[in-house]
Each structure stands twice: as structure tokens, then as C-alpha cells.
C-alpha positions in Angstrom: -6.3 -10.6 1.8 -10.1 -10.2 1.2 -12.1 -7.1 1.5 -13.8 -8.4 4.6 -10.5 -8.3 6.5 -10.5 -4.5 6.8 -13.8 -3.5 5.4 -15.1 -0.3 7.1 -11.7 0.7 8.4 -10.4 4.2 7.6 -6.8 4.6 6.5 -5.0 8.0 6.3 -1.9 7.8 4.1 0.3 10.9 3.8 2.1 11.7 0.6 -0.3 9.5 -1.3 -1.4 11.3 -4.5 1.2 9.4 -6.5 4.2 7.1 -6.3 4.7 4.7 -3.3 2.1 6.4 -1.2 -0.6 5.9 -3.8 0.4 2.3 -4.2 -0.1 1.9 -0.4 -3.4 3.6 -0.5 -4.4 1.3 -3.4 -3.5 -1.8 -1.5 -5.6 -0.7 1.5 -8.5 0.3 -0.7 -8.4 -3.2 -2.3 -8.7 -4.6 1.2 -11.9 -2.6 1.7 -10.6 0.5 3.6 -11.9 3.9 3.2 -9.0 6.1 2.2 -7.8 9.6 3.0 -5.2 10.8 0.4 -2.9 13.6 1.2 -0.3 15.6 -0.8 0.8 19.0 -2.0 0.3 18.3 -5.7 -2.8 20.6 -5.8 -6.6 20.1 -5.8 -6.8 19.0 -9.4 -4.3 16.2 -9.0 -5.7 15.2 -5.6 -9.2 15.0 -7.0 -8.0 12.9 -10.0 -6.3 10.5 -7.6 -9.4 10.4 -5.4 -11.7 9.6 -8.3 -9.4 7.0 -9.7 -9.1 5.1 -6.5 -12.8 5.3 -5.6 -13.9 4.1 -9.1 -11.4 1.2 -9.1 -12.3 -0.2 -5.6 -15.7 1.1 -4.8 -14.7 2.6 -1.5 -15.1 6.1 -0.1 -12.0 8.2 -0.7 -11.3 11.8 0.3 -8.3 14.2 -0.4 -6.8 16.8 1.8 -3.9 18.9 0.7 -2.5 19.6 4.2 1.0 21.0 4.3 2.6 18.7 6.9 5.3 21.2 7.8 2.5 23.1 9.7 1.0 21.7 12.9 -2.2 23.6 12.3 -2.8 22.0 9.0 -2.0 18.5 10.4 -4.7 19.2 13.0 -7.1 20.3 10.3 -6.4 17.1 8.3 -7.2 14.9 11.3 -10.3 16.8 12.3 -11.6 16.7 8.7 -11.0 13.0 8.5 -12.8 12.4 11.7 -15.7 14.6 10.6 -15.9 12.8 7.2 -15.4 9.2 8.4 -15.8 9.3 12.2 -12.5 7.6 12.9 -8.9 6.9 11.9 -8.0 3.2 12.2 -4.9 3.1 10.1 -2.2 5.7 9.8 0.6 5.4 7.3 3.3 8.1 7.6 4.8 8.2 4.1 5.3 11.9 3.2 8.9 13.0 2.8 11.0 15.8 1.6 14.8 15.9 1.2 17.7 17.9 -0.1 21.0 16.8 -1.5 24.4 18.1 -0.7 27.2 18.2 1.9 26.1 19.2 5.4 28.0 22.5 5.3 26.2 23.4 2.1 22.7 22.5 3.2 20.1 25.2 3.5 19.1 25.5 7.1 15.5 26.3 6.2 15.5 23.1 4.1 16.8 21.2 7.0 14.0 22.6 9.2 11.4 21.6 6.6 12.7 18.1 6.4 12.6 17.7 10.2 9.0 19.1 10.2 7.6 16.9 7.4 9.6 13.7 7.8 9.6 13.4 11.6 7.6 16.0 13.5 4.5 15.4 11.3 4.4 11.7 12.1 4.7 12.6 15.8 1.7 15.0 15.5 -0.3 12.5 13.5 0.3 9.7 16.0 -0.4 12.0 18.9 -3.7 13.0 17.4 -4.8 9.6 16.3 -3.9 7.6 19.4 -6.8 8.7 21.7 -9.4 7.4 19.2 -7.4 4.2 18.5 -7.1 3.5 22.3 -10.8 4.2 22.9 -11.8 1.7 20.2 -9.1 -0.9 21.1 -7.7 -1.0 17.6 -5.1 0.8 15.6 -2.4 0.2 13.0 0.5 2.6 12.4 3.0 2.1 9.7 6.0 4.5 9.4 7.7 4.4 6.0 11.3 4.8 6.9 14.1 3.8 4.4 17.2 1.8 3.8 18.9 4.9 5.0 17.5 4.5 8.4 19.7 1.4 8.7 22.9 2.5 7.0 24.8 5.8 6.6 25.1 7.8 3.4 26.7 11.1 2.2 24.9 14.1 0.7 21.6 13.5 2.4 22.0 14.2 6.0 18.5 15.4 6.6 17.0 12.3 5.1 19.3 9.9 7.0 18.6 11.8 10.2 14.9 11.9 9.9 14.4 8.4 8.7 16.6 7.1 11.6 14.6 9.1 14.0 11.5 7.5 12.7 12.8 4.1 13.9 13.0 5.5 17.5 9.5 6.9 17.3 8.2 3.6 16.0 9.7 1.7 19.0 8.5 4.2 21.5 4.9 4.2 20.2 4.9 0.3 20.0 5.8 0.0 23.6 3.3 2.6 24.8 0.4 1.0 22.8 1.1 -2.7 23.1 -1.8 -3.3 25.5 -4.4 -1.7 23.3 -4.4 -3.8 20.1 -2.5 -1.0 18.5 0.6 -1.8 16.4 3.4 0.5 15.2 6.0 -0.7 12.7 8.5 0.8 10.4 9.2 -0.5 6.9 12.6 0.3 5.2 12.4 0.1 1.4 15.5 0.3 -0.8 15.5 2.0 -4.2 11.9 2.3 -5.6 11.6 3.4 -9.2 10.5 7.0 -8.7 10.3 9.3 -11.7 13.4 11.2 -10.5 15.4 8.0 -10.4 14.2 6.6 -13.7 14.8 9.9 -15.4 18.4 9.9 -14.0 18.9 6.4 -15.3 17.6 7.3 -18.7 20.2 10.2 -18.8 23.0 7.8 -17.8 21.9 5.3 -20.5 21.9 8.0 -23.1 25.3 9.3 -22.1 26.9 5.9 -22.0 25.1 4.6 -25.2 23.7 1.6 -23.4 20.1 0.3 -22.9 17.9 1.4 -20.0 18.1 -2.2 -18.6 21.9 -2.1 -18.6 22.0 1.4 -17.0 19.5 0.2 -14.3 21.7 -2.8 -13.5 24.8 -0.5 -13.3 22.9 2.0 -11.0 21.7 -0.8 -8.7 25.0 -2.7 -8.7 26.3 -0.6 -5.7 23.0 -0.7 -3.9 20.7 -3.7 -4.1 22.3 -7.2 -4.5 19.1 -8.3 -6.2 20.0 -5.9 -9.1 16.4 -4.8 -9.4 14.2 -2.0 -8.0 12.0 -2.6 -5.1 8.4 -2.9 -6.5 6.0 -0.3 -5.0 3.2 -2.9 -5.1 5.4 -5.2 -2.9 5.9 -2.5 -0.3 2.2 -1.8 -0.4 1.4 -5.4 0.1 3.6 -5.5 3.2 1.8 -2.5 4.6 -1.6 -4.1 3.9 -0.4 -7.3 5.7 0.8 -5.4 8.7 -2.6 -3.6 9.0 -4.6 -6.8 8.6 -5.1 -9.9 10.8 -1.8 -11.4 10.1 0.0 -8.4 11.5 -1.8 -8.4 14.9 1.3 -9.4 16.9 3.9 -7.6 14.9 4.8 -4.3 16.6 7.9 -2.3 17.1 9.5 -4.0 14.1 11.9 -2.5 11.6 11.3 -4.4 8.3 13.8 -4.0 5.4 12.5 -4.4 1.9 15.8 -3.8 0.2 16.9 -6.8 -1.9 19.6 -7.5 0.8 21.1 -4.0 0.6 21.2 -3.6 4.3 23.2 -6.8 4.9 25.6 -6.5 1.9 
């Protein structure tokens, strides 16, 4: 995809100072988009990510540290983006929080925060972005769901619930916007090599006296039949495709990127 495909478009990517969100922002910047980064890592980390992305791709990049559990901060994020860039053409709902444990042991406040960040924030962002998208006759919305929106799992009820809910939101938005050249799709990645997971695997390798590669294969053996992690850059490329010309007629879709996990 060349820079001319999406040059001048503005993309807001939540949870994007690092990890998968940053990879998505990077792919959109490479396609020529102006980027709005968001995250709670703090102003210094946000500015470092902003500078790195801008220098690498020569596009305008801003950072906003909105706490997506608060509707007022979501509204401020959208207002600031519109003031800086005049529009939001692409919205990627990637930010996520979660807690681990049995349902009866879960902290109710943690549950409420997961609902707010993972599901209610995407609703607010879509609600606030759609009027402008409809007025311009263009919009691309990508909701980053999960393999766990397609299957069940224990010890992560908040994550499974919110990611499953995101599929319903995606379908509703797609049907309501189909006549406006606006698309809304959900992508469902399997295990991505986040720092938390790679640190866990390193510990398992040390305990078992095996190599990191062997520990990784063991870890993924009960998950992805491909026996390898899902590459963040592959997920990012899918998002960029959905937001570009090739994705014009793809809307309401739920797209697994999981090494065949969801069909195994």
C-alpha cells in the first residue's frame, strides 16, 4: 500500500504508545496517515513514541493521555484531535485492561473498569466520530477484539465478556453505516508476544531448563496450531488493508488472525 492511498487521513489509535497499538499506528503512518497516539504510560513515554513515529514516517503525530474509563476524557480526546487535525477518518479501538482469576474472586471495581475501557470507550469513540465521518462520506473503524471473542476461557471473564461484546458493537455499527462509505470490522488476534507473555515464557524456560524456543512451542502447543506467535506487524498490516481501498466493501466482518486456534 502506497502513501498516496491514505495520505492526509487522520487515524486515532487507542492504547498505542507501545505494543500492538503502536505497530498499528506505525502501519497507518507508513500509509501516509496523520496519527493520534493514546495511552496511560505518561507524557514522557507518549512524547517519545510521538517523536519516533513522526521522524520515521514524516507525518504529523500527536499524543493524548486520555483515561478511557472516563467519558469526559474521551470527549476531550476527540475534541483535541478535531482541533489539531480537523477530522477523524480512521478509528482503531485497541486499548484494553483485564484481570485474571475466577469470577467469584474478581474485584468488582476491576470488572467495572474493564467494561469501561474495553467496551464503553469504543462505544463513546464511535458515537463521537460518526457524525463527522457521515458528513464527509468516509470512515474506517477497526475494533481489536481477540481470539477470546470467538471461544470461551477460564480466569478472564471480564476480557472474554468485553471482547465478545465488541463483536456485537461491530455488527451494529456496520449495519447503521453501510450507506455512508463507512466500514466497521473486528479483528481477532491470537497470542501476540507481549512483554508479559515473553517474560512468563522466559520463567518457564528457566524452571524447566529448556531453551526459550522450546518453552515457546510448549506454551503455544495448546493454543495456536501454527506453534508460533501472531506477529504484531501482520495484525497491523491487516488493519491498514481494511482502512485502505482494498477494504472498501468489507464491513461487519469478524476476522481471526490466530494461526487456526479458533477452528482447532
